[in-house]
C-alpha positions, 0 to 999 in steps of 0.5 A: 140719215139726219134723224138721230141727235148726239147729246141733248139739252140735259145730257151734253158732251164735254169735249170731242176729239176727232182725227179728221174734220166735222161736216156742218150743214151737209156732207159735201167737201165745202161743209167740212171743217178740218182746220182751225188755228189761233196764234201770234205772229211777228210783224215786219215792215220796210217803213224805217220808223216802225215798231211792232209788238209781236204779242199784239199780232194775232191771227185766227185761221178757219179753213183757208180764211185767215183773220189777223189783228196787228198793233204797231207804232209808226212815224208817218210822213206820207210815204209807202209802207209795207207790212209783212210777216203774215202767218200764211201766204195769200191766195189772191189779191185782197184790199182793205183799210187800217184803223188809225189812232191819234187823228191821222187818216190812211190813204189808199191802203192796202193791197195783199197780193197773190202768193205774198205775206205782206201788205203795201199801202200809203200812210198819210199823216203828220211827219215827226209824230208817232202814231198808233196803228191797228191793222185788221184784215181777213184774207184767203190763204193758199 
């Protein structure tokens, strides 16, 4: 009934192992946390001069919310780019932008479509010069 505490400031528990989920702030299904995961994934692309570093492709999944961070090097030439290999399939259209090193800017990037694991967008920069790219986005998984 919400009147009993589990642990206290002077007698806290170290770890909790649950076979199901935990309800936070209420008892409805929207309050149940039953999925938390962190890991790495291998990025892919259709951009021909692209190098990904899989150790730098990270994700955190909490429920159906997925946050990814990705680092890669590309030689842009104002062309379409498709980045894929995301760890979970998207459940809806998501748009976001990419942070870029080396003084480049990104134009009209990107779109993650329903039921896909790849992003499409436009790179705009100086051709022939490799640049570092940092992709950070959050999307909902199926």
